[in-house]
MDAnalysis code that builds the backbone (N, CA, C; Angstrom):
import MDAnalysis as mda
import numpy as np

u = mda.Universe.empty(474, n_residues=158, atom_resindex=np.repeat(np.arange(158), 3), trajectory=True)
u.add_TopologyAttr("name", ["N", "CA", "C"] * 158)
u.add_TopologyAttr("resid", np.arange(1, 159))
u.add_TopologyAttr("resname", ["MET", "LYS", "LYS", "SER", "VAL", "HIS", "ASN", "ASN", "LEU", "LEU", "PHE", "ALA", "MET", "LEU", "LEU", "ALA", "VAL", "VAL", "GLY", "THR", "ALA", "PRO", "LEU", "PHE", "ALA", "GLN", "SER", "ALA", "GLN", "THR", "LYS", "ASP", "ALA", "THR", "LYS", "GLU", "ILE", "ALA", "PRO", "ILE", "ALA", "LYS", "ALA", "TRP", "GLN", "ASP", "ALA", "TYR", "ASN", "ARG", "ARG", "ASP", "HIS", "ALA", "ALA", "LEU", "ALA", "SER", "MET", "TYR", "THR", "THR", "GLU", "ILE", "ALA", "SER", "VAL", "GLY", "GLN", "ASP", "GLY", "THR", "THR", "SER", "THR", "ILE", "THR", "LYS", "ALA", "GLN", "LEU", "GLU", "GLU", "GLN", "PHE", "LYS", "SER", "ASP", "PHE", "MET", "THR", "TYR", "ASN", "THR", "GLN", "THR", "GLU", "VAL", "LYS", "ILE", "GLY", "SER", "ALA", "SER", "LEU", "LEU", "SER", "ASP", "GLY", "LYS", "ALA", "ARG", "VAL", "ILE", "ASP", "THR", "TYR", "THR", "ASN", "SER", "ASN", "ILE", "ASP", "LEU", "LYS", "THR", "GLY", "VAL", "ARG", "THR", "VAL", "GLU", "THR", "GLY", "THR", "TYR", "ASP", "HIS", "VAL", "LEU", "VAL", "LYS", "GLN", "ALA", "GLY", "ALA", "TRP", "LYS", "LEU", "THR", "GLN", "ILE", "HIS", "VAL", "ILE", "PRO", "THR", "ASN"])
u.atoms.positions = np.array([
    [36.006, 17.116, -38.274],
    [35.695, 15.811, -37.756],
    [35.848, 15.770, -36.235],
    [36.940, 16.359, -35.716],
    [37.152, 16.360, -34.272],
    [36.019, 17.083, -33.565],
    [35.546, 18.189, -34.163],
    [34.471, 18.955, -33.548],
    [33.187, 18.116, -33.514],
    [32.909, 17.342, -34.558],
    [31.737, 16.496, -34.630],
    [31.795, 15.406, -33.556],
    [32.934, 14.777, -33.366],
    [33.099, 13.751, -32.336],
    [32.914, 14.384, -30.959],
    [33.518, 15.561, -30.769],
    [33.409, 16.270, -29.509],
    [31.943, 16.618, -29.215],
    [31.211, 17.135, -30.217],
    [29.802, 17.487, -30.053],
    [28.964, 16.237, -29.755],
    [29.257, 15.139, -30.447],
    [28.523, 13.891, -30.194],
    [28.767, 13.387, -28.773],
    [30.021, 13.520, -28.310],
    [30.361, 13.100, -26.967],
    [29.630, 13.969, -25.940],
    [29.619, 15.288, -26.166],
    [28.895, 16.184, -25.261],
    [27.402, 15.872, -25.251],
    [26.849, 15.611, -26.437],
    [25.435, 15.272, -26.526],
    [25.139, 13.973, -25.770],
    [26.013, 12.993, -25.929],
    [25.822, 11.709, -25.242],
    [25.891, 11.891, -23.728],
    [26.834, 12.734, -23.275],
    [26.950, 12.977, -21.834],
    [25.710, 13.718, -21.320],
    [25.244, 14.710, -22.077],
    [24.051, 15.454, -21.693],
    [22.840, 14.526, -21.641],
    [22.725, 13.660, -22.626],
    [21.627, 12.710, -22.673],
    [21.682, 11.770, -21.465],
    [22.868, 11.349, -21.098],
    [23.020, 10.459, -19.944],
    [22.597, 11.169, -18.658],
    [23.002, 12.423, -18.504],
    [22.650, 13.176, -17.297],
    [21.152, 13.443, -17.262],
    [20.599, 13.931, -18.359],
    [19.171, 14.243, -18.417],
    [18.349, 12.964, -18.303],
    [18.800, 11.917, -18.921],
    [18.077, 10.645, -18.888],
    [18.030, 10.019, -17.515],
    [19.039, 10.244, -16.685],
    [19.042, 9.645, -15.351],
    [18.419, 10.553, -14.310],
    [18.207, 11.809, -14.616],
    [17.604, 12.731, -13.644],
    [16.249, 12.242, -13.151],
    [15.354, 11.752, -14.043],
    [14.081, 11.247, -13.534],
    [14.249, 10.060, -12.584],
    [15.292, 9.250, -12.789],
    [15.522, 8.118, -11.887],
    [15.865, 8.607, -10.489],
    [16.719, 9.619, -10.399],
    [17.066, 10.175, -9.094],
    [15.851, 10.850, -8.466],
    [15.077, 11.566, -9.271],
    [13.875, 12.225, -8.760],
    [12.872, 11.187, -8.283],
    [12.733, 10.094, -9.057],
    [11.803, 9.043, -8.673],
    [12.245, 8.402, -7.363],
    [13.548, 8.185, -7.208],
    [14.055, 7.598, -5.976],
    [13.746, 8.508, -4.788],
    [13.945, 9.799, -4.965],
    [13.644, 10.756, -3.894],
    [12.148, 10.780, -3.616],
    [11.331, 10.736, -4.680],
    [9.877, 10.718, -4.504],
    [9.440, 9.467, -3.753],
    [10.049, 8.320, -4.103],
    [9.708, 7.067, -3.431],
    [10.042, 7.144, -1.958],
    [11.209, 7.710, -1.627],
    [11.589, 7.857, -0.222],
    [10.618, 8.772, 0.497],
    [10.256, 9.897, -0.135],
    [9.312, 10.837, 0.474],
    [7.940, 10.193, 0.662],
    [7.476, 9.471, -0.366],
    [6.164, 8.822, -0.283],
    [6.176, 7.754, 0.804],
    [7.246, 6.977, 0.871],
    [7.342, 5.933, 1.890],
    [7.331, 6.560, 3.277],
    [8.058, 7.658, 3.444],
    [8.098, 8.348, 4.736],
    [6.714, 8.873, 5.118],
    [5.957, 9.360, 4.124],
    [4.633, 9.921, 4.383],
    [3.592, 8.829, 4.645],
    [3.733, 7.685, 3.970],
    [2.742, 6.611, 4.069],
    [3.008, 5.686, 5.259],
    [4.255, 5.543, 5.671],
    [4.601, 4.610, 6.754],
    [3.755, 4.799, 8.019],
    [3.507, 6.031, 8.472],
    [2.664, 6.193, 9.666],
    [1.237, 5.681, 9.467],
    [0.745, 5.718, 8.240],
    [-0.601, 5.224, 7.960],
    [-0.631, 3.704, 8.118],
    [0.398, 3.036, 7.607],
    [0.483, 1.578, 7.768],
    [0.566, 1.203, 9.240],
    [1.315, 1.972, 10.009],
    [1.450, 1.720, 11.453],
    [0.113, 1.960, 12.155],
    [-0.583, 3.032, 11.796],
    [-1.890, 3.325, 12.406],
    [-2.898, 2.223, 12.067],
    [-2.840, 1.729, 10.821],
    [-3.738, 0.644, 10.407],
    [-3.444, -0.598, 11.243],
    [-2.165, -0.948, 11.360],
    [-1.762, -2.116, 12.146],
    [-2.238, -1.989, 13.595],
    [-2.024, -0.829, 14.193],
    [-2.415, -0.616, 15.589],
    [-3.938, -0.733, 15.765],
    [-4.704, -0.146, 14.842],
    [-6.167, -0.227, 14.922],
    [-6.627, -1.680, 14.758],
    [-6.006, -2.389, 13.854],
    [-6.377, -3.795, 13.643],
    [-6.084, -4.608, 14.904],
    [-4.918, -4.418, 15.478],
    [-4.544, -5.183, 16.669],
    [-5.393, -4.821, 17.888],
    [-5.975, -3.620, 17.902],
    [-6.928, -3.227, 18.960],
    [-8.334, -3.729, 18.649],
    [-8.514, -4.268, 17.438],
    [-9.809, -4.761, 16.964],
    [-10.807, -3.598, 16.841],
    [-10.316, -2.464, 16.383],
    [-11.096, -1.233, 16.305],
    [-11.617, -1.045, 14.877],
    [-12.763, -1.667, 14.600],
    [-13.318, -1.641, 13.248],
    [-13.664, -0.229, 12.790],
    [-14.091, 0.633, 13.701],
    [-14.446, 2.011, 13.324],
    [-13.197, 2.792, 12.911],
    [-12.116, 2.645, 13.665],
    [-10.865, 3.331, 13.298],
    [-10.351, 2.817, 11.966],
    [-10.455, 1.512, 11.744],
    [-10.020, 0.952, 10.455],
    [-10.858, 1.526, 9.318],
    [-12.165, 1.515, 9.478],
    [-13.053, 2.011, 8.421],
    [-12.765, 3.472, 8.090],
    [-12.350, 4.249, 9.086],
    [-12.075, 5.669, 8.846],
    [-10.869, 5.881, 7.931],
    [-10.096, 4.845, 7.708],
    [-8.895, 4.958, 6.871],
    [-9.171, 4.688, 5.395],
    [-10.439, 4.462, 5.063],
    [-10.830, 4.112, 3.698],
    [-11.738, 5.187, 3.101],
    [-11.765, 5.240, 1.771],
    [-12.707, 6.108, 1.070],
    [-14.106, 5.497, 1.189],
    [-15.129, 6.236, 0.790],
    [-16.511, 5.769, 0.876],
    [-16.724, 4.504, 0.052],
    [-16.118, 4.454, -1.123],
    [-16.158, 3.255, -1.962],
    [-14.734, 2.803, -2.209],
    [-14.531, 1.489, -2.165],
    [-13.192, 0.914, -2.283],
    [-13.206, -0.119, -3.400],
    [-12.227, -0.039, -4.275],
    [-12.050, -1.068, -5.295],
    [-11.281, -2.212, -4.649],
    [-11.856, -3.403, -4.706],
    [-11.227, -4.583, -4.132],
    [-10.795, -5.494, -5.279],
    [-9.494, -5.732, -5.369],
    [-8.947, -6.573, -6.435],
    [-8.861, -7.999, -5.903],
    [-9.531, -8.924, -6.589],
    [-9.542, -10.319, -6.181],
    [-8.272, -11.050, -6.585],
    [-8.142, -12.281, -6.103],
    [-6.973, -13.099, -6.415],
    [-6.835, -13.338, -7.921],
    [-7.958, -13.370, -8.637],
    [-7.925, -13.595, -10.082],
    [-7.770, -12.293, -10.873],
    [-7.622, -11.176, -10.177],
    [-7.418, -9.892, -10.843],
    [-8.697, -9.119, -11.113],
    [-9.853, -9.728, -10.859],
    [-11.107, -9.002, -11.073],
    [-11.282, -7.967, -9.969],
    [-11.982, -6.903, -10.310],
    [-12.193, -5.813, -9.356],
    [-13.674, -5.666, -9.058],
    [-13.983, -5.534, -7.787],
    [-15.352, -5.243, -7.372],
    [-15.305, -4.020, -6.466],
    [-16.444, -3.391, -6.297],
    [-16.523, -2.218, -5.436],
    [-17.256, -2.594, -4.160],
    [-16.652, -2.222, -3.032],
    [-17.299, -2.413, -1.744],
    [-17.382, -1.056, -1.062],
    [-18.338, -0.928, -0.175],
    [-18.477, 0.341, 0.540],
    [-17.699, 0.278, 1.852],
    [-17.443, 1.439, 2.393],
    [-16.771, 1.522, 3.691],
    [-17.593, 0.786, 4.747],
    [-18.918, 0.911, 4.697],
    [-19.792, 0.235, 5.665],
    [-19.670, -1.286, 5.542],
    [-19.613, -1.788, 4.310],
    [-19.440, -3.229, 4.112],
    [-18.090, -3.697, 4.651],
    [-17.072, -2.902, 4.417],
    [-15.747, -3.251, 4.904],
    [-15.718, -3.269, 6.428],
    [-16.361, -2.287, 7.041],
    [-16.412, -2.257, 8.502],
    [-17.132, -3.494, 9.037],
    [-18.224, -3.897, 8.392],
    [-18.936, -5.116, 8.811],
    [-18.036, -6.347, 8.666],
    [-17.225, -6.371, 7.616],
    [-16.300, -7.496, 7.429],
    [-15.273, -7.531, 8.562],
    [-14.759, -6.368, 8.939],
    [-13.828, -6.316, 10.076],
    [-14.515, -6.834, 11.345],
    [-15.743, -6.382, 11.605],
    [-16.485, -6.836, 12.791],
    [-16.614, -8.355, 12.787],
    [-17.004, -8.908, 11.642],
    [-17.182, -10.351, 11.515],
    [-15.855, -11.084, 11.763],
    [-14.784, -10.574, 11.169],
    [-13.467, -11.187, 11.368],
    [-13.084, -11.172, 12.844],
    [-13.339, -10.070, 13.516],
    [-12.961, -9.943, 14.925],
    [-13.800, -10.857, 15.819],
    [-15.008, -11.220, 15.386],
    [-15.833, -12.154, 16.164],
    [-15.411, -13.605, 15.925],
    [-14.699, -13.839, 14.827],
    [-14.277, -15.197, 14.475],
    [-12.852, -15.494, 14.904],
    [-11.983, -14.511, 14.772],
    [-10.556, -14.713, 15.053],
    [-10.012, -13.648, 16.001],
    [-9.060, -14.068, 16.797],
    [-8.228, -13.118, 17.524],
    [-6.935, -13.051, 16.722],
    [-6.747, -11.978, 16.001],
    [-5.613, -11.852, 15.105],
    [-4.719, -10.702, 15.538],
    [-3.442, -10.961, 15.533],
    [-2.442, -9.914, 15.695],
    [-1.722, -9.826, 14.352],
    [-1.619, -8.621, 13.831],
    [-0.994, -8.445, 12.533],
    [0.254, -7.590, 12.656],
    [1.205, -7.875, 11.800],
    [2.407, -7.051, 11.688],
    [2.532, -6.649, 10.223],
    [2.590, -5.358, 9.983],
    [2.697, -4.827, 8.622],
    [4.067, -4.188, 8.475],
    [4.765, -4.566, 7.424],
    [6.067, -3.960, 7.125],
    [5.963, -3.279, 5.772],
    [6.165, -1.967, 5.783],
    [6.064, -1.218, 4.531],
    [7.273, -1.547, 3.658],
    [6.973, -1.891, 2.430],
    [8.030, -2.199, 1.475],
    [8.394, -0.956, 0.690],
    [7.410, -0.411, -0.015],
    [7.665, 0.797, -0.791],
    [6.355, 1.539, -1.015],
    [6.510, 2.807, -1.247],
    [5.371, 3.643, -1.608],
    [5.841, 4.565, -2.723],
    [4.960, 4.795, -3.667],
    [5.323, 5.696, -4.756],
    [4.126, 6.568, -5.100],
    [4.436, 7.798, -5.482],
    [3.393, 8.718, -5.910],
    [3.095, 8.440, -7.373],
    [1.834, 8.349, -7.704],
    [1.412, 8.080, -9.069],
    [1.121, 9.390, -9.785],
    [1.112, 9.336, -11.099],
    [0.930, 10.561, -11.888],
    [-0.439, 11.196, -11.665],
    [-1.427, 10.431, -11.204],
    [-2.771, 10.980, -10.972],
    [-2.957, 11.536, -9.560],
    [-1.845, 11.653, -8.809],
    [-1.913, 12.211, -7.469],
    [-2.170, 11.181, -6.378],
    [-2.405, 9.946, -6.765],
    [-2.606, 8.882, -5.790],
    [-1.242, 8.323, -5.379],
    [-1.265, 7.432, -4.420],
    [-0.034, 6.765, -3.987],
    [-0.277, 5.267, -4.005],
    [0.749, 4.538, -4.380],
    [0.689, 3.074, -4.355],
    [1.647, 2.600, -3.284],
    [1.167, 1.696, -2.446],
    [2.001, 1.180, -1.368],
    [1.984, -0.345, -1.423],
    [3.152, -0.916, -1.267],
    [3.284, -2.370, -1.236],
    [3.895, -2.735, 0.108],
    [3.131, -3.478, 0.903],
    [3.543, -3.904, 2.233],
    [3.540, -5.424, 2.286],
    [4.228, -5.955, 3.275],
    [4.068, -7.370, 3.599],
    [3.397, -7.458, 4.957],
    [2.716, -8.563, 5.175],
    [2.026, -8.735, 6.447],
    [2.227, -10.147, 6.972],
    [2.129, -10.260, 8.278],
    [2.081, -11.546, 8.962],
    [0.932, -11.470, 9.954],
    [-0.026, -12.365, 9.798],
    [-1.167, -12.443, 10.714],
    [-1.041, -13.701, 11.560],
    [-1.067, -13.536, 12.865],
    [-1.107, -14.658, 13.799],
    [-2.538, -14.756, 14.304],
    [-3.221, -15.831, 13.899],
    [-4.653, -15.982, 14.157],
    [-4.931, -17.059, 15.197],
    [-5.955, -16.828, 15.991],
    [-6.506, -17.855, 16.855],
    [-7.999, -17.913, 16.567],
    [-8.465, -19.062, 16.108],
    [-9.898, -19.255, 15.869],
    [-10.587, -19.273, 17.231],
    [-11.525, -18.364, 17.438],
    [-12.156, -18.223, 18.749],
    [-13.049, -19.411, 19.121],
    [-13.520, -20.191, 18.146],
    [-14.357, -21.360, 18.437],
    [-13.511, -22.593, 18.729],
    [-12.466, -22.793, 17.939],
    [-11.702, -24.040, 18.047],
    [-10.384, -23.881, 18.794],
    [-9.906, -22.646, 18.900],
    [-8.606, -22.418, 19.524],
    [-7.432, -22.723, 18.610],
    [-7.709, -23.108, 17.370],
    [-6.645, -23.442, 16.419],
    [-5.878, -22.177, 16.044],
    [-4.562, -22.306, 16.087],
    [-3.688, -21.186, 15.737],
    [-3.163, -21.375, 14.313],
    [-3.169, -20.287, 13.560],
    [-2.604, -20.297, 12.210],
    [-1.805, -19.021, 12.006],
    [-0.920, -19.074, 11.038],
    [-0.149, -17.897, 10.653],
    [-0.328, -17.707, 9.155],
    [-0.657, -16.493, 8.769],
    [-0.813, -16.137, 7.358],
    [0.216, -15.066, 7.020],
    [0.786, -15.166, 5.848],
    [1.694, -14.131, 5.367],
    [1.269, -13.735, 3.964],
    [1.688, -12.562, 3.562],
    [1.356, -12.127, 2.220],
    [1.773, -10.700, 1.965],
    [1.205, -10.164, 0.915],
    [1.532, -8.821, 0.453],
    [0.253, -8.018, 0.288],
    [0.311, -6.758, 0.685],
    [-0.736, -5.787, 0.381],
    [-0.223, -4.923, -0.762],
    [-1.037, -4.744, -1.774],
    [-0.723, -3.838, -2.877],
    [-1.908, -2.882, -2.970],
    [-1.792, -1.729, -2.324],
    [-2.916, -0.818, -2.165],
    [-2.673, 0.525, -2.855],
    [-3.765, 1.206, -3.146],
    [-3.712, 2.557, -3.697],
    [-4.428, 3.482, -2.718],
    [-3.817, 4.620, -2.469],
    [-4.389, 5.620, -1.567],
    [-4.624, 6.908, -2.339],
    [-5.572, 7.688, -1.859],
    [-5.869, 8.992, -2.441],
    [-5.959, 9.979, -1.283],
    [-5.540, 11.194, -1.543],
    [-5.606, 12.212, -0.498],
    [-6.969, 12.881, -0.546],
    [-7.657, 12.869, 0.609],
    [-8.962, 13.525, 0.744],
    [-8.911, 14.411, 1.971],
    [-9.207, 15.675, 1.781],
    [-9.197, 16.656, 2.877],
    [-7.874, 16.600, 3.642],
    [-6.777, 16.438, 2.905],
    [-5.437, 16.457, 3.491],
    [-4.972, 15.161, 4.121],
    [-5.805, 14.106, 4.068],
    [-5.425, 12.825, 4.669],
    [-5.450, 11.723, 3.615],
    [-4.475, 10.828, 3.688],
    [-4.438, 9.685, 2.780],
    [-5.490, 8.671, 3.205],
    [-6.262, 8.178, 2.222],
    [-7.293, 7.163, 2.448],
    [-7.083, 6.019, 1.466],
    [-7.302, 4.802, 1.932],
    [-7.222, 3.638, 1.055],
    [-8.411, 3.643, 0.116],
    [-8.132, 3.526, -1.179],
    [-9.204, 3.547, -2.167],
    [-9.224, 2.292, -3.032],
    [-8.122, 1.558, -3.033],
    [-8.058, 0.276, -3.751],
    [-7.239, -0.683, -2.910],
    [-7.787, -1.887, -2.705],
    [-7.078, -2.873, -1.879],
    [-6.875, -4.158, -2.671],
    [-5.724, -4.747, -2.463],
    [-5.403, -6.029, -3.087],
    [-4.544, -6.795, -2.091],
    [-5.106, -7.864, -1.553],
    [-4.416, -8.711, -0.596],
    [-3.952, -9.961, -1.320],
    [-2.655, -10.243, -1.236],
    [-2.083, -11.378, -1.951],
    [-1.456, -12.323, -0.929],
    [-2.187, -13.369, -0.493],
    [-1.624, -14.301, 0.485],
    [-0.498, -15.133, -0.137],
    [0.486, -15.463, 0.685],
    [1.570, -16.333, 0.200],
    [1.444, -17.743, 0.764],
    [0.562, -17.931, 1.735],
    [0.355, -19.310, 2.244],
    [-1.101, -19.543, 2.564],
])
């Protein structure tokens, strides 16, 4: 009986150690992914604040899945996205601040990044100033050694 209790205790301890190993590995992976993705978020922010639609477009795949507020997904092209940036820059003078929250590597080799943003806008026609805040929940894929945005989901909070 003592041997059975001892074996059960050892098994339980082994199960606890093995069961938590993926959590520690996931935490390390999240830190590594966040470290790798953070410069991309900074480069995106800098390009946006320079109003550089071409640099922004270069950070996306040829086709991008765009997730709407209602959860529906549509596909837009990089060219369409670049035109949208151009249009936005002709309408608003916006300064954006992006703060990376977390990034994680997905089982399919992609990365998911969740950021928060604050946009300070000035309508170029009216001069009206507004501030928008929200969350980006994006998916990136590595192409030719560089991470590219392949799915975008913008979730405004105001």
